[in-house]
Every structure is written in C-alpha cells, then in structure tokens.
N, C-alpha and C positions, 0 to 999 in steps of 0.2 A: 302610595296608592297607585293603582293601575286600572285600566279599562278591561273588562272581560266581556266578550261577545261570542255568541254562537255563530260559527262559520262553517261553510261547506267548501272544501277544496275541490276544484274541478280538475279534470285530466290535463287541461292545458296549463295548469299552474295558477289559473285565476282563482280568486277567493270571493265567495258570495256570502254576505251577511244574511242570516235568517233569524227569525224570532227565537227568543230564549226557550220557548216551548219545544222546539226541535231538539234541543239538547237536554230535555228534562230527565232522561234516564241516565245521564252522565253526571259524574261528580263535578260541580262547578269549582274552578280554581279560585283561590282567595283573591280578593281585591286589595287587601292590606296585609302588611307584614310588620312585625316589630322592628324598629330601628332606633338608634341612639338609646340603647337600653342601659348605658352606664349612668350612674347617679350624677347629678350636677354638683358643682362645688358647694361647700357649705357657705352660708352667708348670715350676717347679722340681720335681724328683723326687729327694729325698734318699735315700741308702742308709741302712741301719741304723747306729746309733752304734757305733763301735769300742770296745774295752775301755778302761777308764780307765787313764791312765798311772801312777797311784799308788793304793794300797789305802786310804790315809788321808792327812790333812794337805793335801789339795787337789791334785787332778790335773786332767788335761785329756782330754776325749773328742773325737775327730774323726770326720767322715763326709764322703763325697764327695757332691757335688751334680751332678745331670745335668739338662739342659734337654730337655723333652719336649713333643710336640704330638700331639694326637689328630687324625688325618686320616681321610679316607674309607677309606684302606687299613689303618688301625689306628694304634696308639700307636707313635710313632717318636722316637728320640733325635735331637736336632738340635744345631747349634752353640750353645755357651754364649752367644754374642753376642746371640742372639735373646731371652734371658731377662735380660739385664743391666739393663733398665729396670724389671723387676718388683721388688716389695718384697723386701728382703733375707731370706734364709732362713739361719739359722745353720749353719755348718759346723764350729763349735768350741763346746764348752761346758765349764763347770767341773763336776767330779765328785768324789765322796768328800771333801767339804770338812770332814768331822768331824775333830776333833783325834786324833792318833795316841795310843794308850795309852802309859803310861810304860814304859821298859825300861832295863835296866842297860847302861852303856857302859864297857868296860874297856880300858885302854891296855896296852901291852907291859910286861912285867916289866923292872925295872932290874937292875943288877949285884947279885950276892949280897953281903950285908953280912958274911959270914964266909967264910973260905977253906976251912974243913973242919968236920966234926962235926955240924952241924945244918942 
C-alpha cells in the first residue's frame, strides 16, 4: 500500500500538496497492488475432537482431517493427496484413561431353594 497525494511541482523544485480536487481530471494512481500472489503451502486442518467412546477405563476420540491451502481467492479445501507428504497430524487419540470406579455386578438369581413358605 502507498500514499497518493495531488501535488504541484514549483519551478524551484519545491513540491506543494494541494487538495485531491485539483487532480480530479487526471487518472489517480493505484494505492495498492497485488503482492505475494503465490499460493501458500498445503496444510492439515483438523476438525474438533469427537466425544470419547468411553467415560472411563480408556476410550478413543476421533476427528476428521481436511487438506487446505490459502490461495489468492481465500482458504480452500483441496484433495487429501496434496497433504500426504506433510508431517502426520493425529486423527485418533486416547481419552478418559483413568480407571473406572468400583461397582457391584450381580448375576441372575438361580432356582428357589424351597418349594413354598419362605
């Protein structure tokens, strides 16, 4: 980006700034020009981790990975094959690895020991 002002050059070499209206009949130079127009390198863009598969005792969390590239037109999802050479980004991780608290486990009742009465 650059500053563009309407100026008048005097015979002595001095320059006087004048209002933009003075140059209204002239084509105004651009204040911006494109730069860094090459695309940025590809990158993995993971989504948020999903809920853990277990509440305790060791579960697994999963997430999807997408390949993205920042281009002149904006951030774009591209084919995963463009990101295959990049360092690995985990799509799975262990979660809730703490031991589960103790709990009772009861089986089914067997046949009654008496035919009647109690």
